[in-house]
C-alpha positions in Angstrom: 122.0 75.7 44.5 119.4 76.6 42.0 117.9 79.5 43.8 114.9 79.8 41.5 114.1 76.1 41.3 110.8 74.6 42.0 110.9 71.0 43.1 108.3 68.6 41.8 107.9 64.9 42.7 108.4 62.8 39.6 108.3 59.0 39.2 111.8 58.0 40.4 113.0 61.3 41.8 112.5 65.0 42.0 112.7 67.3 39.0 114.2 70.8 39.3 112.9 73.4 36.8 114.5 76.8 36.4 112.7 80.0 35.6 113.0 81.5 32.1 115.7 84.1 32.0 118.0 82.5 34.6 121.6 81.8 33.4 121.8 78.4 31.8 123.3 76.1 32.8 123.8 77.0 36.5 127.3 76.4 37.9 126.2 73.3 39.7 124.4 71.6 36.7 126.2 69.3 34.3 125.2 66.8 31.6 125.3 63.3 32.8 127.4 61.4 30.2 125.4 58.2 29.9 121.9 59.8 29.5 122.7 63.3 28.3 120.3 64.7 31.0 121.1 67.8 32.9 121.7 66.9 36.6 122.7 68.7 39.8 126.3 67.8 40.4 126.0 67.6 44.2 122.5 66.3 44.8 120.9 62.9 44.8 117.3 61.8 45.3 117.2 59.0 47.8 114.3 56.6 47.8 114.2 54.7 51.1 111.6 52.7 52.8 111.9 52.4 56.5 115.6 53.3 56.7 117.1 56.1 58.8 118.3 58.3 56.0 119.3 61.3 58.1 121.7 59.1 60.1 123.0 57.4 56.9 123.7 60.6 55.0 125.4 62.1 58.0 128.3 59.8 57.2 128.8 61.6 53.9 128.1 65.1 55.4 124.9 65.2 53.3 122.1 67.7 54.1 118.4 67.1 53.4 117.1 69.8 51.1 113.6 68.5 50.5 111.7 65.5 51.6 108.4 63.9 50.8 107.4 62.0 53.9 104.6 60.0 52.2 106.9 58.4 49.7 110.1 58.3 51.9 111.9 60.4 49.3 114.7 62.8 50.1 116.6 65.3 48.0 120.1 65.4 49.6 122.9 67.8 48.9 126.5 66.5 49.4 129.8 68.4 49.7 131.1 67.2 46.4 132.4 69.0 43.3 131.8 66.6 40.4 129.9 63.5 39.3 132.7 61.1 40.1 132.6 62.1 43.7 128.8 61.9 43.7 128.8 58.5 42.0 131.0 57.1 44.8 128.4 58.1 47.3 125.6 56.7 45.0 127.4 53.4 44.7 128.1 53.2 48.4 124.4 53.8 49.1 123.5 51.0 46.6 125.7 48.6 48.6 123.5 49.5 51.6 120.4 48.7 49.6 119.4 52.3 49.2 118.2 53.5 45.8 119.6 56.9 44.8 119.0 58.8 41.5 120.3 62.1 40.1 118.3 65.3 40.6 117.4 66.0 37.0 117.1 69.6 35.8 114.9 70.8 33.0 116.3 73.5 30.8 114.0 76.6 30.8 112.2 77.6 27.6 113.5 80.5 25.7 111.5 83.8 25.9 108.4 83.4 23.9 108.4 79.6 24.0 105.5 77.9 25.8 106.2 76.6 29.3 
């Protein structure tokens, strides 16, 4: 968990931003190989319209960390340790017609850099 993260709603998901001075990268943040973006290794942003997401994610032992009711968006943490395990869940959700994207993390600026 990124203890000092602030969560912002962004186009297709949530964006996590760390505070300057926090250790980088956090233990649960890795580079996604295809895009090179920093992502949370055990979280997905789920975009669902009219689906019972709490019941669906229960199958994977997922926990809702954040939700934006107005957009039917959920930030969900899963008990996985790597992107391969997370991708299996993401692919399974896609088979159910549920769009899921990685929780992207912005690297904090160095001291003295503008935020």
